[in-house]
C-alpha positions as CSV (number, residue, x, y, z in Angstrom):
1,X,0.0,0.0,0.0
2,X,1.7,3.2,-1.1
3,X,-0.8,5.7,0.4
4,X,-3.4,5.8,3.1
5,X,-6.1,6.3,0.5
6,X,-5.0,3.2,-1.4
7,X,-4.9,1.2,1.8
8,X,-8.4,2.2,2.7
9,X,-9.7,1.4,-0.8
10,X,-8.5,-2.2,-0.3
11,X,-9.7,-2.7,3.3
12,X,-12.6,-4.9,4.2
13,X,-13.8,-4.6,7.8
14,X,-15.4,-7.6,9.5
15,X,-16.1,-9.2,12.9
16,X,-15.0,-12.8,13.3
17,X,-15.3,-15.2,16.2
18,X,-12.5,-17.6,16.8
19,X,-13.9,-21.0,17.8
20,X,-11.7,-23.6,19.6
21,X,-12.4,-27.3,19.5
22,X,-11.1,-28.8,22.8
23,X,-12.9,-32.1,22.3
24,X,-10.5,-33.4,19.6
25,X,-13.1,-35.9,18.4
26,X,-13.4,-36.8,14.7
27,X,-16.6,-35.4,13.2
28,X,-16.1,-35.5,9.4
29,X,-14.7,-38.8,8.1
30,X,-14.7,-37.4,4.5
31,X,-12.6,-34.4,5.6
32,X,-10.1,-36.7,7.3
33,X,-9.6,-38.4,4.0
34,X,-9.4,-35.1,2.2
35,X,-6.8,-33.9,4.6
36,X,-4.6,-36.9,3.9
37,X,-5.0,-36.4,0.2
38,X,-4.1,-32.7,0.5
39,X,-0.9,-33.5,2.5
40,X,0.1,-36.1,-0.1
41,X,-0.5,-33.9,-3.1
42,X,1.4,-30.7,-2.2
43,X,3.6,-29.3,-4.9
44,X,6.3,-26.6,-5.1
45,X,5.4,-24.0,-7.7
46,X,9.1,-23.0,-8.2
47,X,10.2,-26.6,-9.2
48,X,7.0,-28.3,-10.5
49,X,6.6,-25.8,-13.4
50,X,9.2,-24.9,-15.9
51,X,9.4,-21.1,-15.8
52,X,12.3,-20.9,-18.2
53,X,10.2,-21.5,-21.3
54,X,9.2,-18.4,-23.3
55,X,5.5,-18.0,-23.2
56,X,3.4,-18.6,-26.3
57,X,6.2,-19.9,-28.5
58,X,5.3,-23.6,-28.4
59,X,1.6,-22.9,-28.8
60,X,-0.8,-19.9,-28.3
61,X,-1.5,-18.7,-24.8
62,X,-5.1,-18.4,-26.0
63,X,-6.5,-20.1,-29.1
64,X,-8.5,-17.0,-30.1
65,X,-10.4,-18.8,-32.9
66,X,-11.7,-21.2,-30.3
67,X,-12.2,-18.6,-27.6
68,X,-14.3,-16.2,-29.8
69,X,-16.1,-18.8,-32.0
70,X,-19.5,-17.6,-33.0
71,X,-18.9,-13.9,-32.5
72,X,-19.4,-11.3,-35.2
73,X,-16.4,-9.2,-34.5
74,X,-13.6,-11.8,-34.5
75,X,-13.6,-12.8,-38.2
76,X,-12.9,-9.2,-39.1
77,X,-9.6,-9.0,-37.1
78,X,-6.2,-8.9,-38.8
79,X,-3.6,-11.5,-37.6
80,X,-1.8,-8.7,-35.7
81,X,-5.1,-7.8,-33.9
82,X,-5.7,-11.4,-33.1
83,X,-2.3,-11.7,-31.5
84,X,-2.9,-8.6,-29.4
85,X,-6.3,-10.0,-28.3
86,X,-4.6,-13.3,-27.4
87,X,-2.2,-11.5,-25.0
88,X,-4.5,-8.9,-23.5
89,X,-7.6,-11.1,-23.0
90,X,-5.4,-13.8,-21.5
91,X,-3.8,-11.3,-19.1
92,X,-7.3,-10.1,-18.1
93,X,-8.5,-13.6,-17.5
94,X,-5.4,-14.6,-15.5
95,X,-5.6,-11.3,-13.5
96,X,-9.1,-12.3,-12.4
97,X,-7.8,-15.7,-11.4
98,X,-5.1,-14.1,-9.4
99,X,-7.5,-11.7,-7.6
100,X,-9.8,-14.6,-6.9
101,X,-7.0,-16.8,-5.5
102,X,-5.9,-14.0,-3.1
103,X,-9.5,-13.7,-2.0
104,X,-9.6,-17.5,-1.3
105,X,-6.3,-17.2,0.6
106,X,-7.7,-14.7,3.0
107,X,-11.1,-16.4,3.4
108,X,-9.5,-19.7,4.2
109,X,-7.4,-18.0,6.8
110,X,-10.7,-16.8,8.3
111,X,-12.1,-20.3,8.2
112,X,-9.3,-21.8,10.2
113,X,-10.4,-19.4,13.0
114,X,-14.2,-19.6,12.6
115,X,-15.2,-23.1,11.6
116,X,-16.0,-25.0,14.7
117,X,-14.7,-28.6,14.2
118,X,-11.0,-29.4,14.4
119,X,-11.0,-31.7,11.3
120,X,-12.5,-28.9,9.2
121,X,-9.8,-26.5,10.6
122,X,-7.1,-29.0,9.7
123,X,-8.3,-29.3,6.2
124,X,-8.7,-25.5,5.9
125,X,-5.1,-25.1,6.9
126,X,-4.0,-27.1,3.9
127,X,-6.1,-24.9,1.6
128,X,-4.4,-21.8,3.0
129,X,-1.1,-23.3,1.7
130,X,-2.8,-24.2,-1.6
131,X,-4.2,-20.7,-2.2
132,X,-0.8,-19.1,-1.4
133,X,0.7,-21.3,-4.1
134,X,-2.0,-20.4,-6.6
135,X,-1.5,-16.6,-6.0
136,X,2.2,-17.2,-6.6
137,X,1.8,-19.0,-9.9
138,X,-0.8,-16.7,-11.4
139,X,1.2,-13.6,-10.4
140,X,4.4,-15.1,-12.0
141,X,2.7,-16.0,-15.2
142,X,0.6,-12.9,-15.8
143,X,3.6,-10.6,-15.1
144,X,5.7,-12.6,-17.7
145,X,2.8,-12.4,-20.2
146,X,1.7,-8.7,-20.0
147,X,0.3,-6.9,-17.0
148,X,-2.1,-7.3,-14.1
149,X,-5.6,-5.9,-14.8
150,X,-7.8,-4.6,-11.9
151,X,-10.2,-6.9,-10.2
152,X,-13.6,-7.1,-11.8
153,X,-16.2,-5.2,-9.8
154,X,-18.5,-8.2,-9.7
155,X,-15.8,-10.5,-8.4
156,X,-14.7,-7.8,-5.9
157,X,-18.2,-7.4,-4.5
158,X,-18.6,-11.1,-4.1
159,X,-15.3,-11.5,-2.4
160,X,-15.9,-8.5,-0.1
161,X,-19.3,-9.9,1.0
162,X,-17.7,-13.3,1.8
163,X,-14.9,-11.7,3.7
164,X,-17.1,-9.3,5.7
165,X,-19.7,-11.9,6.9
166,X,-19.4,-13.3,10.4
167,X,-21.1,-16.5,9.3
168,X,-18.6,-19.3,8.7
169,X,-21.4,-21.1,6.8
170,X,-21.6,-18.3,4.3
171,X,-17.8,-18.2,3.9
172,X,-17.9,-21.9,3.1
173,X,-20.8,-21.5,0.7
174,X,-19.5,-18.4,-1.0
175,X,-15.9,-19.4,-1.3
176,X,-15.8,-23.2,-1.5
177,X,-18.9,-23.7,-3.6
178,X,-19.5,-20.5,-5.6
179,X,-16.1,-18.9,-6.1
180,X,-14.2,-22.2,-6.3
181,X,-16.9,-23.6,-8.6
182,X,-16.5,-20.5,-10.8
183,X,-12.7,-21.0,-10.8
184,X,-12.9,-24.6,-11.9
185,X,-15.2,-23.7,-14.8
186,X,-13.0,-20.8,-15.9
187,X,-9.8,-22.9,-15.5
188,X,-11.3,-25.8,-17.5
189,X,-12.3,-23.4,-20.3
190,X,-8.9,-21.8,-20.5
191,X,-7.2,-25.2,-20.3
192,X,-9.0,-26.3,-23.5
193,X,-8.2,-23.0,-25.2
194,X,-4.4,-22.8,-24.5
195,X,-1.6,-24.4,-26.4
196,X,1.1,-22.9,-24.1
197,X,2.7,-25.8,-22.2
198,X,3.6,-23.6,-19.2
199,X,0.1,-22.4,-18.7
200,X,-1.3,-25.9,-19.4
201,X,1.0,-27.3,-16.7
202,X,0.1,-24.5,-14.3
203,X,-3.7,-25.1,-14.8
204,X,-3.4,-28.8,-14.4
205,X,-1.7,-28.4,-11.0
206,X,-4.2,-25.8,-9.8
207,X,-7.2,-27.8,-10.9
208,X,-5.8,-30.8,-8.9
209,X,-6.1,-28.6,-5.8
210,X,-9.4,-27.0,-6.7
211,X,-11.4,-30.2,-6.8
212,X,-10.5,-30.8,-3.1
213,X,-11.5,-27.3,-2.2
214,X,-15.0,-27.7,-3.6
215,X,-15.4,-31.1,-1.9
216,X,-14.3,-29.4,1.4
217,X,-17.2,-27.0,1.2
218,X,-19.7,-29.6,0.1
219,X,-18.8,-32.1,2.9
220,X,-18.8,-29.4,5.6
221,X,-22.1,-27.8,4.5
222,X,-23.8,-31.2,4.0
223,X,-23.3,-31.7,7.8
224,X,-24.3,-28.2,8.9
225,X,-27.3,-27.3,6.7
226,X,-29.8,-29.9,8.0
227,X,-29.6,-28.5,11.5
228,X,-29.6,-24.9,10.5
229,X,-32.3,-22.5,11.7
230,X,-34.7,-21.5,8.9
231,X,-33.8,-17.8,8.8
232,X,-30.1,-18.5,8.3
233,X,-30.9,-21.1,5.7
234,X,-33.0,-18.6,3.8
235,X,-30.2,-16.0,4.1
236,X,-27.8,-18.5,2.4
237,X,-30.3,-19.3,-0.3
238,X,-30.8,-15.6,-1.1
239,X,-27.0,-14.9,-1.1
240,X,-26.5,-17.8,-3.5
241,X,-29.3,-16.8,-5.9
242,X,-28.0,-13.2,-6.0
243,X,-24.5,-14.5,-6.9
244,X,-25.8,-16.8,-9.6
245,X,-28.0,-14.0,-11.0
246,X,-25.0,-11.7,-11.4
247,X,-22.5,-14.4,-12.6
248,X,-24.8,-15.9,-15.2
249,X,-23.7,-13.9,-18.3
250,X,-26.8,-13.6,-20.5
251,X,-27.2,-9.9,-21.3
252,X,-25.4,-6.5,-21.0
253,X,-26.0,-6.2,-17.2
254,X,-24.7,-9.6,-16.1
255,X,-21.3,-11.4,-16.0
256,X,-17.7,-10.1,-15.6
257,X,-17.9,-7.0,-17.7
258,X,-14.5,-5.5,-16.9
259,X,-13.2,-7.3,-20.0
260,X,-14.7,-4.3,-21.8
261,X,-11.7,-2.4,-20.6
262,X,-9.5,-4.6,-22.8
263,X,-11.5,-3.7,-25.9
264,X,-11.6,0.0,-25.0
265,X,-7.8,-0.2,-24.4
266,X,-7.4,-1.4,-28.0
267,X,-9.4,1.5,-29.3
268,X,-12.6,-0.5,-30.0
269,X,-16.2,-0.3,-28.8
270,X,-16.1,-2.3,-25.6
271,X,-19.9,-2.3,-25.0
272,X,-20.6,-3.5,-28.5
273,X,-18.0,-6.3,-28.3
274,X,-19.3,-7.3,-24.9
275,X,-22.8,-7.6,-26.2
276,X,-21.6,-9.6,-29.2
277,X,-19.6,-11.9,-27.0
278,X,-22.3,-12.5,-24.3
279,X,-24.9,-13.1,-27.1
280,X,-23.0,-15.3,-29.6
281,X,-19.8,-16.7,-28.0
282,X,-19.6,-20.4,-27.7
283,X,-17.1,-20.0,-24.9
284,X,-19.7,-18.0,-22.8
285,X,-22.3,-20.8,-23.4
286,X,-19.8,-23.5,-22.5
287,X,-18.7,-21.7,-19.4
288,X,-22.3,-21.1,-18.3
289,X,-23.2,-24.8,-18.9
290,X,-20.1,-26.1,-17.1
291,X,-20.5,-23.8,-14.1
292,X,-24.3,-24.0,-13.6
293,X,-25.9,-27.0,-15.2
294,X,-23.1,-29.4,-14.7
295,X,-21.7,-28.4,-11.3
296,X,-23.2,-25.7,-9.2
297,X,-27.0,-26.3,-9.5
298,X,-26.8,-30.1,-8.8
299,X,-24.6,-29.5,-5.7
300,X,-26.9,-26.8,-4.4
301,X,-29.9,-29.2,-4.9
302,X,-28.1,-32.0,-3.0
303,X,-27.3,-29.6,-0.2
304,X,-31.0,-28.5,0.1
305,X,-30.3,-24.9,-0.8
306,X,-32.8,-24.7,-3.6
307,X,-36.1,-24.7,-1.7
308,X,-39.6,-24.4,-3.1
309,X,-39.3,-20.7,-2.0
310,X,-36.3,-19.9,-4.1
311,X,-36.7,-22.4,-7.0
312,X,-39.1,-20.3,-9.1
313,X,-36.5,-17.5,-9.2
314,X,-33.9,-19.9,-10.7
315,X,-36.5,-21.1,-13.2
316,X,-37.0,-17.5,-14.3
317,X,-33.3,-17.3,-15.1
318,X,-33.4,-20.6,-17.0
319,X,-31.1,-22.3,-14.5
320,X,-33.7,-24.8,-13.4
321,X,-36.1,-26.9,-15.5
């Protein structure tokens, strides 16, 4: 932080209870297994990934033909413009991954304090290490590639709300299920669209960790939700619906719109390209399908977080049949 003003702009104020578990009794058999897996599968970002390779020389950082398939604007671009799109859009995407991983790092540190059972604390401690490693690799890669773009306002608002809540259940739901689910969808899309071996290797390692993180949230919430008081459960349902409503990119007002800054930076009409992309891009459709239909909605239903009260609102969005 270089100035007081800059520091204040990045500060999130919250109240957080620290809960101790002096019983030392196992409560989550699944988390004990997950904890052992996490210990076994640790990796060193400095040695596991070959950072000496020049980026984008053995394959494109982003296969732009695949990434923007279906859009009207892309076929009109020159090869030079396509190369610039490859670098800038990749840097924007990776910057959002970086910001999300730092958010996850801080939230998991909170969970070590606030989650009540010891076996959940132990697993959360391994995720703190994972998230620190993820911040490291995305920072290293994006700085080699181009530059770090600012955090998307939608992502920041979601992370701020998760950080500021004093409910550990909401931290679990918001970070482990929603943000981590979002990350897995985005990482899988980018993994399919990159030909760069360094980025491919990086994403493979990170995805290995992310699967455990989502399972952590699912196992812990599956135990806590059945005994939750109705008002708290409705609060979690409403938070989740609001997040899904904003993340489900389907028109000009939804989705992660700060990518428009990339197009504007290149001298183009960012609003027009965003509308074209969100309407026609096969990548947007694939991302929405993977995140919502394939992963998030089924998990929320299994957890009992799509009640008869909230289900009609999901149907209005087209996320439930």
